C-alpha positions as CSV (number, residue, x, y, z in Angstrom):
1,M,18.5,-10.5,15.2
2,T,17.9,-11.0,11.2
3,T,15.2,-8.9,10.1
4,L,13.9,-10.3,6.8
5,V,12.0,-8.5,4.3
6,T,9.7,-10.2,1.4
7,G,9.6,-8.0,-1.4
8,G,12.6,-6.7,-1.1
9,S,12.9,-5.8,-4.9
10,G,10.0,-3.7,-4.8
11,S,10.2,0.2,-4.2
12,L,9.3,0.2,-0.5
13,G,11.0,-3.1,0.0
14,R,14.5,-1.5,-1.5
15,A,13.4,1.7,0.8
16,V,13.2,-0.6,3.9
17,V,16.3,-3.0,3.3
18,Q,18.4,0.7,2.9
19,Q,17.1,2.0,6.1
20,L,17.7,-1.1,8.1
21,L,21.5,-1.8,6.5
22,E,21.8,2.2,7.9
23,R,21.2,1.2,11.2
24,G,23.3,-2.0,10.9
25,W,20.6,-4.7,11.2
26,P,21.3,-8.0,9.8
27,V,19.5,-8.2,6.6
28,R,18.1,-10.8,4.6
29,V,15.1,-10.4,1.7
30,F,12.9,-13.2,0.0
31,D,12.4,-12.0,-3.6
32,R,11.2,-13.8,-6.8
33,R,14.8,-13.1,-8.6
34,A,18.1,-12.6,-7.7
35,P,19.4,-8.7,-7.6
36,Q,21.7,-8.4,-10.5
37,T,23.7,-6.3,-8.5
38,P,23.3,-7.6,-4.9
39,A,23.4,-5.4,-1.8
40,A,26.5,-5.6,0.4
41,G,25.6,-7.0,3.7
42,V,22.3,-8.4,2.7
43,E,21.4,-12.4,2.4
44,Y,19.4,-13.3,-0.4
45,V,16.8,-16.3,-0.9
46,V,15.4,-16.3,-3.9
47,G,11.9,-17.9,-4.4
48,D,8.2,-18.0,-4.7
49,L,5.5,-16.1,-2.1
50,A,3.4,-18.7,-3.5
51,D,5.9,-21.9,-2.5
52,P,5.6,-22.9,1.3
53,A,9.3,-24.6,1.2
54,A,10.8,-21.5,0.1
55,V,8.9,-19.2,2.3
56,D,9.7,-21.5,4.8
57,K,13.7,-21.0,4.4
58,A,13.7,-17.7,4.1
59,V,11.7,-17.2,7.2
60,D,14.0,-19.8,9.1
61,G,16.5,-18.2,11.8
62,C,14.6,-14.4,11.5
63,S,13.1,-12.9,14.8
64,I,11.7,-9.7,12.5
65,V,9.4,-10.4,9.2
66,I,8.4,-7.0,7.3
67,H,6.2,-8.6,5.2
68,A,5.9,-6.1,2.0
69,G,5.3,-8.7,-0.9
70,A,2.4,-8.8,-3.0
71,V,1.1,-8.8,-6.7
72,M,0.2,-5.4,-7.9
73,K,-1.6,-6.2,-10.9
74,G,-2.7,-9.3,-13.3
75,T,-5.2,-12.0,-12.9
76,W,-6.9,-12.8,-9.8
77,E,-4.8,-16.3,-10.2
78,E,-1.7,-14.4,-9.6
79,H,-3.0,-12.1,-6.8
80,R,-4.5,-15.3,-4.9
81,R,-1.0,-17.0,-5.5
82,G,1.0,-14.4,-5.1
83,T,-0.9,-12.1,-2.3
84,V,-3.0,-14.2,-0.3
85,E,-1.2,-17.8,-0.4
86,G,1.9,-16.0,0.3
87,T,0.5,-14.2,3.2
88,R,-0.6,-17.6,4.2
89,N,2.8,-19.1,4.0
90,V,4.3,-16.0,5.5
91,V,2.0,-16.4,8.6
92,E,2.2,-20.1,8.9
93,A,6.5,-19.8,8.7
94,C,6.3,-17.1,11.3
95,G,4.6,-19.6,13.6
96,K,6.6,-22.3,12.8
97,H,9.7,-20.3,13.8
98,G,8.9,-18.5,16.7
99,V,9.0,-15.3,14.6
100,G,9.2,-12.4,17.9
101,R,7.4,-10.1,15.3
102,L,5.5,-9.6,11.9
103,V,5.1,-6.5,10.5
104,H,2.3,-6.9,7.5
105,I,1.9,-3.8,5.1
106,S,-1.5,-3.9,4.1
107,S,-3.3,-1.3,2.2
108,M,-6.5,1.7,2.8
109,S,-7.7,0.0,-0.2
110,V,-9.2,-2.9,2.3
111,I,-11.4,-0.1,3.6
112,D,-15.1,0.4,2.2
113,W,-14.6,4.1,0.5
114,A,-17.9,4.1,-1.3
115,G,-19.6,3.6,2.2
116,S,-17.0,6.3,3.9
117,D,-18.4,9.2,2.2
118,N,-18.8,12.2,4.3
119,G,-17.0,10.0,7.1
120,P,-13.8,9.7,8.7
121,V,-11.1,6.8,7.8
122,D,-9.2,5.6,10.7
123,E,-8.9,2.3,11.9
124,Q,-12.4,1.1,12.6
125,A,-13.9,2.2,9.6
126,R,-16.1,-0.8,8.1
127,L,-14.1,-3.5,5.4
128,E,-15.2,-3.8,1.8
129,P,-18.3,-5.2,1.5
130,H,-17.6,-5.7,-2.3
131,P,-13.9,-6.2,-2.7
132,E,-14.6,-8.1,-6.1
133,R,-16.2,-4.6,-7.6
134,R,-12.7,-2.9,-6.4
135,G,-10.8,-5.2,-8.6
136,E,-7.7,-8.1,-7.7
137,Y,-5.8,-5.9,-5.8
138,T,-8.7,-4.8,-3.6
139,R,-9.7,-8.2,-2.9
140,A,-6.8,-10.1,-2.7
141,K,-5.3,-7.4,0.2
142,L,-8.7,-7.7,2.3
143,E,-7.9,-11.6,2.0
144,A,-4.6,-11.3,3.0
145,E,-5.0,-9.2,6.0
146,R,-8.0,-11.0,7.5
147,I,-5.3,-14.0,7.3
148,V,-3.4,-11.7,9.4
149,V,-6.1,-10.9,12.3
150,A,-7.0,-14.7,12.5
151,A,-3.2,-15.2,12.9
152,A,-2.9,-12.4,15.9
153,A,-5.7,-14.3,17.5
154,A,-4.3,-17.4,17.5
155,G,-1.4,-16.0,19.2
156,L,1.0,-14.6,16.6
157,R,2.8,-11.8,17.4
158,C,2.0,-8.8,14.6
159,V,1.2,-5.6,13.3
160,I,-0.7,-4.1,10.4
161,L,0.3,-0.9,8.9
162,R,-2.5,0.4,6.2
163,P,0.0,3.3,4.5
164,G,-2.0,5.6,2.3
165,Q,-1.3,7.1,-1.5
166,I,2.8,6.3,-1.0
167,F,4.9,8.4,-3.7
168,G,8.3,8.8,-3.5
169,G,10.9,6.2,-4.6
170,G,10.0,5.7,-8.1
171,I,6.5,5.5,-7.3
172,P,4.4,8.0,-8.8
173,L,2.9,11.3,-6.8
174,I,0.5,11.7,-10.0
175,N,-1.8,8.4,-10.8
176,G,-5.2,7.8,-11.5
177,A,-6.3,8.8,-8.0
178,V,-4.4,12.7,-9.0
179,A,-5.5,13.1,-12.5
180,R,-5.1,11.6,-15.6
181,E,-2.6,13.3,-18.8
182,A,-4.8,13.6,-21.7
183,R,-3.4,15.7,-24.5
184,G,-0.7,17.8,-23.0
185,R,-4.0,18.5,-20.0
186,W,-4.5,17.1,-16.4
187,L,-7.8,15.5,-16.6
188,V,-9.4,15.3,-13.1
189,L,-12.2,13.7,-12.1
190,G,-15.0,15.8,-10.1
191,D,-13.8,18.9,-8.7
192,G,-10.4,18.4,-7.9
193,T,-10.9,18.9,-4.3
194,L,-10.7,15.5,-2.9
195,Q,-8.4,15.0,-0.2
196,L,-5.5,12.4,-0.9
197,P,-4.2,10.3,2.0
198,L,-0.7,10.9,0.6
199,V,2.4,9.6,2.4
200,Y,6.1,10.1,1.4
201,I,8.3,7.1,0.8
202,D,10.7,8.0,3.8
203,D,8.2,8.3,6.0
204,V,6.2,5.3,5.7
205,V,10.1,3.4,6.2
206,Q,10.2,5.3,9.2
207,A,6.6,4.1,10.7
208,I,7.5,0.0,9.4
209,L,10.9,0.5,11.7
210,A,9.1,1.8,14.5
211,A,6.8,-1.2,14.0
212,A,9.1,-3.8,14.4
213,A,11.1,-2.4,17.1
214,K,8.3,-1.0,19.8
215,N,6.6,-3.4,21.9
216,I,2.9,-3.1,20.2
217,P,0.0,-5.4,21.6
218,S,-0.2,-7.6,18.4
219,G,-3.3,-7.5,16.1
220,E,-3.0,-3.4,16.2
221,I,-3.9,-2.1,12.7
222,I,-3.0,1.2,12.2
223,H,-3.2,3.8,9.1
224,I,0.1,5.3,7.9
225,V,-1.2,8.9,6.4
226,D,0.7,12.5,6.5
227,P,-1.6,14.7,8.4
228,E,-1.7,17.3,5.5
229,H,-4.0,16.4,3.2
230,L,-3.6,18.2,-0.4
231,T,-6.2,17.6,-2.2
232,Q,-6.1,16.8,-6.5
233,D,-6.1,20.7,-7.5
234,E,-3.0,21.3,-4.9
235,V,-1.0,18.2,-5.9
236,L,-1.2,19.4,-9.4
237,A,-0.4,22.8,-8.5
238,A,3.1,21.3,-6.9
239,A,3.7,18.8,-9.3
240,G,1.9,19.1,-12.3
241,G,4.4,20.8,-14.6
242,G,2.2,23.9,-15.5
243,K,-0.5,22.1,-17.5
244,S,-3.7,23.3,-17.9
245,V,-6.2,21.2,-15.5
246,V,-9.5,20.2,-17.0
247,H,-12.2,19.1,-14.5
248,V,-14.9,16.4,-15.6
249,P,-18.2,16.6,-13.4
250,R,-19.0,14.1,-11.0
251,G,-22.3,13.8,-12.8
252,V,-20.4,12.9,-16.3
253,V,-18.5,10.8,-15.0
254,F,-20.6,8.6,-13.4
255,A,-22.8,8.5,-16.4
256,L,-19.9,7.7,-18.5
257,G,-18.9,4.7,-16.1
258,K,-22.5,3.1,-15.9
259,L,-22.7,3.4,-19.9
260,S,-19.1,1.7,-19.6
261,E,-21.0,-1.7,-17.7
262,L,-23.2,-2.6,-20.0
263,P,-21.2,-4.0,-23.1
264,L,-18.4,-5.4,-21.0
265,R,-21.4,-7.0,-18.7
266,V,-22.0,-8.6,-22.6
267,L,-19.2,-9.9,-22.4
268,G,-19.1,-10.8,-19.0
269,K,-16.3,-8.7,-18.0
270,Q,-16.7,-6.0,-15.4
271,S,-15.7,-2.5,-16.5
272,P,-12.3,-1.1,-14.7
273,I,-14.5,2.4,-14.6
274,G,-17.8,0.8,-13.1
275,A,-20.1,2.8,-11.3
276,Y,-19.4,1.4,-7.7
277,R,-15.6,1.5,-8.5
278,L,-15.9,5.4,-9.1
279,K,-18.5,6.3,-6.1
280,S,-15.4,4.7,-4.1
281,A,-12.5,6.5,-5.7
282,L,-14.6,9.9,-5.6
283,A,-15.9,9.0,-2.2
284,R,-15.0,12.7,-0.1
285,L,-13.3,11.4,2.8
286,R,-11.3,12.6,5.7
287,Y,-8.1,10.9,7.2
288,D,-7.3,9.8,10.6
289,S,-3.8,8.4,11.7
290,D,-3.9,9.5,15.0
291,R,-3.0,6.3,16.2
292,A,0.6,6.3,14.4
293,Q,1.9,9.1,16.7
294,S,0.0,7.3,20.1
295,M,1.5,3.5,19.3
296,L,4.7,4.2,16.8
297,G,5.3,8.0,17.7
298,W,5.2,8.3,14.3
299,K,5.1,11.8,12.7
300,P,6.3,12.6,9.6
301,Q,10.4,13.3,9.0
302,V,10.2,14.8,5.8
303,G,6.4,15.5,5.1
304,V,3.8,15.9,1.5
305,R,5.5,19.4,0.6
306,E,9.0,18.3,1.1
307,G,8.5,14.9,-0.2
308,I,7.1,16.9,-3.6
309,R,9.9,19.0,-3.7
310,R,12.3,15.7,-3.7
311,V,10.1,14.3,-6.6
312,M,10.2,17.2,-8.6
313,Q,14.0,17.5,-7.8
314,Q,14.7,13.8,-8.7
315,A,12.7,14.5,-12.0
316,A,14.7,17.3,-12.8
317,R,18.0,16.0,-13.3
């Protein structure tokens, strides 16, 4: 029962592979480059997700496929090839070779955050209506998820996981959603009270393996978010290194975002801090991951606070 992991060299992919090996599962990794130090017991297939033949070769003979491969940054063409066409190729290969289960790693960025302001975010939340205004990553992940949803409706056995803000295993805890560092201080957009959909990487892996092993109805979408929802200020208090925190009022943030759009619009470009992106990023949301408990039996084994402690301990070494 070989399990294929796409994107096996990424932080999440590596963590998944390690856990599969520890459980004694035969593992195959599909990635663009062969590792400098191959892991014992892992079969490697080198290729590009945008290459149907390479994906077909990787999927052939596997009973489970964990599709974690995606483009994280770059042009729309790079996102389209690696994430959208790559997912299409994985789905088609899974159907061709009768794969027993596809676990597709999507993203909560596909949700209409701006339109969900002050409301709960669960699996029934509306999808992003303007992905092109949110950025290439959101646009590509949304198109990829729709490909998997359509495949499930056509009979492919698959489950879609939407992890929250993953941290640990090389993925930073403090990113733009939390704060930005400026002259030795943390710059927080807003008043610092936004709840964050954090989840420690080991807990995400736990959910992925549960989704691969359990008999879940095909096409189910499941959010993976730690039930303890820390705010921006709480994260900085735990992991900010004692640096002072400066809050930029929401009104000022939106005014600056609007101003940034004008010169870039003349150049035919989109502002990375445009008003719509800011409205999405600063939406006051409440997160619900009850389905992960009911369908996967998932409860974080590590949790956010212990995860932060481990990250801080690792950074101090």
